[in-house]
N, C-alpha and C positions, 0 to 999 in steps of 0.2 A: 505494499500498498506506498508505502514513503516513498519507493522509487515512483509510482504514478503520479504524487504531487510534485515532487521534485522535477519531473520532466514538463508539466504545465508550470509552473513558477514562471520560466523565462519568458512564455509567449505571452503571460498575463503584463509584463514588461514591454515586449514588444509593441501590443497593439496600443497601449496609450502614447498619442503623437503630441507633438507640443507643436505642430506647424500644420498649416494648411496650403494647397496647392488652387491657384487662381488663375483659370484661362480666360482672359476678356477680348472679347470681340465686336468690335464695332460694324456692325453690317447695317448700318443705317445710311443716309446720303449725304450724311455733314459730321464734320470733325468735329470729337469731343475735346472740349476746351481741357478739361482735367474731370479726374476720377478717383474716388475715396473709397478703398473697403476697408473697414474696420471691425474689431470685435471690444470695441469701447475702450481699451487699453492700449492695443499695439494698432500701428494703421501701416496702410500699403497706399502710396499718391502717383498718379501716373497723371502726366502732362501731355496735353496735344495726340490723343489717339485717334490717327489717320483713318477715313474712309476703307474699310472692307481690310482690316489691318486685325490681325490676334498678337496679342502680347502674355505671356506667362509672369507669375508672380509670386514668391510666396511669403505668407504669413507668418513669421514664428513669434511665438505668443511667449515675448521678454519678461515683459513686467508683469507685476505679481499678480497671479491670476484667482479672483474670487471665487470662495467655495458654495457657488451659486448658481443657478441657470441663466443661460443669455441666448445672444443671436448675434449674427452681423448685420453690420447697416454697410449699403452703399450708396453714396454720393454721386451724381453726376451733374457737373456744372457747365453751362452752354450758355454763351450770349448773354449773362448774367441770370440766368434762370437756374435754380438747383431744383433738381428731379432727385428725391429719396424711396429706399423700402428697406425692410427688414428682411431678413430671410437665414435659413438654418439653426443650426440649435448647439448649443454648448452644454454641457452636463459637467457639473461641479468646477465651471472655470475651466473645462478640456473638451476641444473637439470632439464631436461625434463622425464627423465625415473628413476624411482627406483630401478630398480634390471636388472641386466647383468648376463649371463652365459658365461664365454668365457675358450674354448676348444682346447687347443693345439694335435694337432692329428700328422701324419706322414709327412715328407719332408717338415717340418715349417708351414705348415698351418695353421691357425688360425682361429675358427667359433665362430663367436660372434652372441648372442642372446640378445633379452631384452623381459622383462614379464610386 
């Protein structure tokens, strides 16, 4: 029985990740001035996301993590207009998913998928 427990302990640590990969796609007809993705403690900022371009960034959880549940927020700034939405889930301050694909399409729609 001890061998079985010792076998699973390393996998428990490997499943806890402190970063999330984001793939950001601008499939709209306009360049995006700036885009921010945050877990409310750590932040990714991208300036000038060109039309039909894709960029990948990693959000690393560096700052103190709360011991509560939460989510992510995306803020998109374009021509002085801010658009924002929340998505995803954090459990006890840690990410549940390791990857998100965020696609900005026409008329301000944002499509968010997780892998």
